C-alpha positions in Angstrom: 0.0 0.0 0.0 1.2 3.5 -0.8 1.7 5.8 2.2 0.6 9.4 2.4 4.3 10.3 2.9 5.3 8.6 -0.3 2.6 10.4 -2.2 3.6 13.7 -0.8 7.2 13.0 -1.8 6.2 12.1 -5.3 4.0 15.2 -5.6 6.9 17.4 -4.5 9.1 15.8 -7.1 6.4 16.4 -9.8 6.1 20.0 -8.6 9.8 20.5 -9.2 9.5 18.9 -12.6 6.6 21.2 -13.5 8.7 24.3 -12.4 11.6 23.1 -14.6 9.3 22.7 -17.6 7.7 26.1 -17.0 11.2 27.7 -16.9 11.8 26.2 -20.4 8.6 27.8 -21.8 9.5 30.5 -24.2 7.4 33.7 -24.0 6.2 33.1 -27.6 5.7 30.2 -29.9 5.5 27.4 -27.3 6.4 24.1 -28.8 3.8 21.3 -28.6 6.2 18.7 -27.0 6.9 21.1 -24.1 3.2 21.7 -23.5 2.5 17.9 -23.7 5.2 17.3 -21.1 3.6 20.0 -18.8 0.1 18.6 -19.3 1.3 15.0 -18.5 3.0 16.2 -15.3 0.0 18.1 -14.2 -2.2 15.1 -14.8 0.1 12.9 -12.9 0.1 15.4 -10.0 -3.7 15.4 -10.0 -3.8 11.6 -9.9 -1.5 11.6 -6.9 -3.5 14.3 -5.1 -6.6 12.2 -5.7 -4.9 9.2 -4.1 -3.8 11.3 -1.2 -7.5 12.5 -0.7 -8.6 8.9 -0.8 -6.2 8.1 2.0 -7.9 10.9 3.9 -4.9 13.2 3.7 -4.8 16.7 2.3 -1.8 18.2 0.5 
């Protein structure tokens, strides 16, 4: 079983990855692969947050 602490650590890791991708975003003409990467990370984060909520823990 996944623990709340493990989920929090994974969320923190994904947050760092999201920040890194956002730093790579150009002001104009954003490339689709970068946006797809960002969307995938955000979706993964949401799934983890849902799992955390199901455990009865808030982030």
